[in-house]
N, C-alpha and C positions, 0 to 999 in steps of 0.2 A: 700082526703088534697089539695088543688089549690094551690101547691108549684109552678108552671108556675109565680104565680104573685106577687112573695115571692121576698126582697132583701136574699142574701149571709148568711146575720147575722140570720135574723129569718131563712133560710132553715136550717142551721147548726143545730136550736137547735128542729126544732118542723117538721123537713118533716121524712115521713117513720114513725110514731110513733106516737100513740092516746092511752091514759090510758086504761084500760076496763080489764077485768074479777072481782070478789067480791073485792079486795082490791083497785082494780085501782091506780100501781103504779106511780108515775109520769118521774122515769127514766126506761128505759129499761130495762125486767128482765133479767136475765141469766138463759137460758134454760141448763145447766148444764145435759144435758142428751143424750145418746152415740142412742138411739133409740125414736123409738115413737108409743105407742100403736096405732092399729087401734078400728075402731067401729067395724066394721063385715069385713069378707072375700070380700065380693064383694068391697070395698072403699080400702084393699090392693093391688087386683089385679089391678086396676086401675091404683092404684099411683105407683107400681113398673111397668108397661107398660110405664108408662110416657102419659098416658091420659087424669089425672086430676091433679092439681097442688097442691103440700100439702108436709107435710115433714114425709123421710120415715127411716131415718140414717142420723146423722148428718156431713155422710161423704160429702154428697154432697146439705145437706140443714139444717139447722138450725133457729130458730125464730128469736133469739138473732142476727145473721148473716143477717139473709135477713133484718132487718132496720135497719143495716148497708148501704147493699147492694141499698138499696130505696135507703138513704139519697145522698151515694156519686152519684148512677143518676142524682136525684135532683138538686146535687150542679155543676154540668159539664155538664149538658141538656141534657143526655142521655134518653134513654127507657127503660134502665133497665141495673144492675154491676150484677157482679159474683166476691167475694170475695175468697182470697186465703192465703198461710201461710205464705208467704214472699214478696216484691217487684219482686224478681228472679220468683217467681211460676209465679208471674202475667203475665212478659213479655214472658216467654217460651210458658204459655199456648194461652196466645193471639194470638203468633204467629203459636205455632203447631196447633191450629184451620185454619190456613190459606195456612200453607205451606206444603200439603201432597204428599207425595211424594217429588221425587228428584225436586223438583221448586227450585226458584231464590228472593233472597229478596235484596233489595237498603236501604243503612241503612247510615247513617249520619256517618263521621269520628270522630265527636265528642260527644262518646255515653261514659258514665261511662263502668268503667273496666270489671267488670263483665257482663255485658251486651254483650261486646265484646268476653269475654271467650265464655259466652253462643251460639255466634252465628260462633264464628272460629273452634271450638274445638266440642261439643256435637253435636251443626245442623251437622257440618261436617261431624261428625259419623252417620248421617240421610241422608245423601247426599245433602241436601240443601246445595246450594252456595250463598256468601253476596259479593256483590258490595258495595265497601264503599264510600262517595262521599263526597266534600267539601257541606256541605248542605247549605251554604249560596247564592248560585247562584240557579235558580230552572234549567236553563240548564244540568247541572251536572244530577237532576235525570232523566229527561228528556233521554240524551245520555246515562243512563246506562241501560235502561229500554231492557228484550228479551221476548221472547215468553214465559218463563216461568217464569217471574217475577208476581210475585203474596202478591207484601206487599212493602211497605214504611215503614222505622221505623227512628225516630228523636226524639228526645226533647224537647220540647219546649225552655229551660232552658238548657242549656249545662253544663252538670259537666266535669271540674270542672272550665270553662272556662266564665259562664256566655253570650255566644256566643247566638247571637238572631236569629228566621229564620223569614223569609216572608211567613209564613203557609198557606194565603191562592192562593198566588203563587205556591206552591209546592202540594196543592190539588188541583188546577187546572190539571196541568200535569200528577197529577194522575186521575183524573175524566176523564179528555179526553182517558186515556187507559185503562179503567178500574182496577183498582188498587188500593186495600183499603192501607188511612193512618191510621198507630199507633204509637201515639203521647204520650211519655210519659213525664206528667205533675208533677213530683213529686217536683222538683225545683220551679215552679212557685205556686202552687194549685188553686185549682179553685175560690181562695179566690184575685185572681190576676188575673188571664186569664183561658178561658176556648176553650181551642182546637176544639171542637166541632162547635162555634160558629164560625172559620175560615174555616171548611168544612173538621176536620179530621174525620173518619171514628169510629178508637177505640182509648180511653185513658187508661194509665194502669197507677198504681200510686204505688210506696213502701208506706202504709200508717205509716209504720214504721217513718216513716221523720214526715212533718209537721202535718201530717193532726191527727195522732196521741202527739206529740207534746211535749210527756216526754222522751221518749229514754226508755220506759220501754217493751216494746211489739213489737213482728213484724206482720208483715201483708200486703195484696197486696190487691190490687183493677183492675178488668176491667170494663172499661165504654162501651157500645156499642151506638153507636149515632140513629144504625136502619135505616139508610138512604140507606146504599150501596145494590147495586143489584148484590144477588148474584145468581141468576135464572138460570144462564147457565150453564147446569150440566155436559157439556165435561169440562169447567174451573173451576167450583165448586162441583165436584161431591159430597163430602163429607156433603153439604150441599145440594144440588138442585136434586140429583138421590136419588132413594129409596134404601134404605137401610135393608139389614134382621132386623138387629140388633132394629130397630123400626116397625117391622112386613112387611115389603114392603113397607111402607111411607117413603118419603125425608123429611127431620127437616123444610124444606121449606112448604112442602105442610102442615103437622103440627102447625107450629109455627110460622109462615109469617116471620116479621120484628125481631121477636125473638132467630132465628130461629141459629144465629152465636151464640150468649148466651146458648142457650141450647147445641150444640155442647161441646161448651168448657165444661161443668157443666157434663152432660150424659155422655161423652166420658172420657174428658182429668182429671178435678177433679175426677169422681168416677174410672176410672182406674190407674190412676197415684198416688193421694189421698193426693195431695197438700191443706189440707183442713185448714181454721183457726177456732181456736175453737172460743167457748162463750166467755170465759170469755175475749180474744186477742180482738175481736169484742166490747166488753163495753166498752172496756177500751180506741179505737181507736173514739167508738162515744163521751166520754167523751171529749178528743181530742177536736170534729170536734167540740165539742158548744163554742171555743174560739176560733178558728180557724181565722177570720176574723180580731178579736184584737190580736191574737199574729202575724198575719202577718205582718200588719200597726205597733207594735214595734219593731218589728228585721228589718223592712224594713226601717225605721227612725235610725236605731242602725249601720245599712250598709250601710246608708250615710253618718253617718258622721265617720267613722270610715275609708272608702273610699276616704275624703278627708282629713284624719290625716296621711295617709301612703301614697297619694299621692305625699305629698309633702316634704316624707321624704328619705334625703338623703342614706339612705341603699336600697331601692326599688328601682329597674329598671322599674317595669311597674308595673300598679294596673288593671287588669281586672275584668270592671265593666262599662254597657253600661249609667251610670248615667256619664258620665266621657266626659266632649262636646268632646273631641278626638277619642273616642272610633267609632269602624267602627258602631256599630249599635245605638250610641245615637239617632237618628232619628226614626227607627224604634223600641228602647224603648219606647221613646213619645210619639207616634203614636199609637200601639198595647198593650203596657204595662204601664198604665196609673197608675196602684195601684200599680208598681213594678214587680222585677225580684226573689223574695223570699229571702231567710236568708245566701246565698253564694255569695262570691265571693272568687277571688284568687289573689295574688301578687307574682311577682319574683322579688329574691331579688339579689344584682350586682355579691354576690360573694354566688354561690350556698356551696359552702365547707361549710358556714356559717349554713346554714338547720339546722342541731345537734344542736347548741347552741341558736338560737331562739327558737323549740320548747321546750327544753329542760328548760327554762329560763323563759318562760312566767308561769302565777297561774293560772289564771282565762278562758286561755283556752286550754282546756285538749287534751290531743293527743290521740283520740279516732276515729273510723272509722266510724261515721254516720252524718246527715247532720236533720237539724228541730228540735232540742233538744230546751229545754225550757235554755241548759246551753252553752255556747261557746263554741266550738271543733276547734280542729286546726289540720293537716295533711297533711303528703307530698307524694301528687300521685303518682309521680315518684318511691317512694321506697315499697307506702302502697297499694293503692285503684288498681291502673294502675300498678300494677310491670308486672305482664306479656305481657303488652307491649311493642312490639320491636323500638328499636331506632327509625324506620321508621315512627311506628303505633302515636309514642309521638309525634314526631317532627309533623305532620299531625295533631295531633290534639290542637297544641300552646300547649304540656305539657314542660317544661326543669327540669333542675336538680336541678333547685334553685325557683321553683315553690310551693308554698304553698297554699293548701284549705282552706277557713276559715269560720265555721258555726257558725252567729252571733245568739246569744240567746238574752235573755230577759230581763240581767245586766244591770246597768244603762252604759249608751254610754262613760261618762267617763272616767270609774273603766277598763273599756275594751282599750278606746283610750291609756290612761298610763301603761295599762301592758304592752300591744302588743308594741307601742311606746320605752317606756324602755329596752324592750329587743333589739330591734333595734337601739335605740342610743350606748347601750355597742357595735355594731360591727363598728360605726362610730368613737367614741371614742377610740376604737384599733390603728383605722386604721390612726388616724390624730396624736395620742399621740407621742412626741418626744422618739425615742429611748436609752436605754444606751448609745452608744458611741455619737450620737450627742448630749450629754449634760456634755459628760465628765467625766462619769460615768464608 
């Protein structure tokens, strides 16, 4: 199927699957099987030695999951993809395949809190060192490179402040130094932005979020552009050097541009087991079919809410690049014409009012997710980014009064009325006369 000529909406519905078999089902079947029977001994031996493509055991591959992988690769413009049980697993596996031994990673200081936990705690246990930089200046990335650097990690749209980056400038720095760039594209989604078009080598997603779109399943995806040069065995021994696990072959010799994904699948998915189930893959595929429509609707709602909150006296600042005063306003116009996704944040003048606001709204659920059809609200400092130090929170631009909103598909007028109603109560309290002032 020639997906390269299709627009997003078509790819979301058709890529990776054609009805087949005696019944020709229109939707992708759920292959709810742990194992797969082999026609003969020779085929089994070839499949287990990774000399022939096929399905052996659903921990490392499943027909339903395979369709999701093909569709994700087509949407992002990559050569292939690997699905995982969660978005966190996708980030971890994508980096583990690069960071063999006590190597070094340069990462944005504006990352989701769970990713920061992974980098500063678990990866530190493995001997990996991380330098966090302000992602908006490419010179920061260049200055942080060491002889041990084996990757850059950033978000195309940061969580929760919707900070953007000049990705082409960053990937130019990385390319000159021979460093692969991993971009988390969860917030933007490929319906609005494709990091590979701007030079990224690897794209990761929490498919739990907007790709699935309904908050009912977990999943992650790793998409490989297939363009990075892993041919130096001294620098990339896990890919370019011979390995006993592959009977003395190197993955690069066997699989060429697919070597990175094969390492992620055959070693980390196989050994660690963060496998996406067939049922979850099916649910994510169903969500992807309406991705472009949902992204457009959520973006329209975001713009309405941002405008309403930007004018509200209880709000100190709204973090969204659609606003003319935002530092990334021009970059958003240039590189994100379809928008930046369903998330924005705002700061209250009075941080102590956070509990009152989140407990007062009715349509915005207090829930730690994004990309749901329902609108959600969280307090990053106490929830999603609660383990960051004060210095890390400050570097990320998160204050005690910051609230993150994931805007759903409800009517924007209802969302505005709900949220501004909760904020109106704050301003009424601060402007109401005291009992003493009216002589009571």
